[in-house]
C-alpha positions as CSV (number, residue, x, y, z in Angstrom):
1,M,-13.4,33.4,-16.8
2,S,-17.2,31.9,-16.0
3,E,-17.9,31.9,-12.5
4,I,-17.9,27.8,-13.1
5,E,-14.4,28.3,-13.8
6,V,-13.3,30.7,-10.5
7,L,-15.0,28.1,-8.6
8,E,-12.7,25.2,-9.9
9,N,-9.8,27.2,-9.4
10,I,-10.6,28.8,-5.9
11,A,-10.4,24.8,-5.4
12,T,-7.7,23.6,-6.8
13,K,-6.2,26.0,-5.2
14,A,-7.9,24.5,-1.3
15,V,-6.6,21.5,-2.1
16,R,-3.6,21.5,-2.8
17,R,-2.9,24.3,0.4
18,L,-4.7,20.6,1.9
19,R,-2.8,18.4,0.6
20,T,0.5,20.3,1.6
21,E,-0.7,21.4,5.5
22,T,-1.8,17.3,5.5
23,L,1.7,16.1,4.3
24,T,3.6,19.0,6.4
25,S,1.9,17.8,9.5
26,G,3.3,13.8,8.9
27,Q,-0.7,12.9,7.5
28,P,-0.8,10.8,4.1
29,F,-3.2,12.4,1.5
30,M,-5.9,10.6,-0.3
31,I,-5.7,11.0,-4.0
32,N,-8.8,9.8,-5.7
33,V,-8.1,9.4,-9.9
34,D,-11.2,8.2,-11.7
35,G,-10.6,4.9,-14.1
36,L,-9.2,3.1,-10.2
37,P,-11.6,-0.4,-9.4
38,P,-14.5,0.7,-6.9
39,N,-12.8,2.0,-3.0
40,H,-9.4,2.2,-4.6
41,C,-7.3,5.3,-4.3
42,Y,-3.9,6.6,-3.7
43,L,-2.3,7.9,-0.1
44,E,0.7,10.2,-0.2
45,F,3.0,10.0,2.3
46,P,5.2,12.7,3.9
47,D,8.0,10.9,2.7
48,N,6.9,11.0,-0.9
49,S,5.9,7.6,-1.6
50,I,2.3,6.5,-3.3
51,Q,0.8,4.0,-2.9
52,L,-2.3,2.2,-4.4
53,V,-5.0,1.1,-1.6
54,S,-8.4,-0.6,-1.4
55,F,-10.7,0.2,1.4
56,S,-11.6,-2.5,3.6
57,Q,-15.0,-2.1,5.7
58,A,-13.5,-5.4,7.4
59,K,-10.8,-3.7,9.0
60,N,-12.5,-0.3,7.9
61,D,-9.1,0.8,7.2
62,F,-7.2,1.3,3.6
63,V,-4.8,-1.9,3.0
64,P,-1.8,-1.4,0.7
65,V,-2.7,-3.1,-3.0
66,R,1.2,-1.8,-4.3
67,K,4.0,0.5,-4.0
68,L,4.3,3.4,-6.7
69,R,7.8,3.3,-8.3
70,A,9.7,6.6,-8.7
71,R,8.7,6.8,-12.5
72,D,4.9,6.4,-11.5
73,R,5.0,8.3,-8.4
74,E,6.5,11.6,-11.3
75,R,4.1,10.1,-14.0
76,L,1.1,10.6,-11.3
77,R,1.8,13.8,-9.7
78,K,2.5,15.1,-13.3
79,R,-0.9,14.2,-14.8
80,L,-2.9,15.6,-12.4
81,G,-0.1,18.3,-11.3
82,L,0.8,18.5,-8.2
């Protein structure tokens, strides 16, 4: 295993741990995915829901775009290995 692969594994484990800790504490976890429009990401919530959101600079906050259906949530989690 190369040094880069080792570092990627360490980073992946750290992000997964952070996700678990964030959701366990009752806070949403931001999921950035390539291919989304600028200023868009997913927010995963402790209740298992996921929303596509966009960041509004005017509001300095995330604005919901749409809530993912159960099928889409599971597809996203599978694709990201969550």
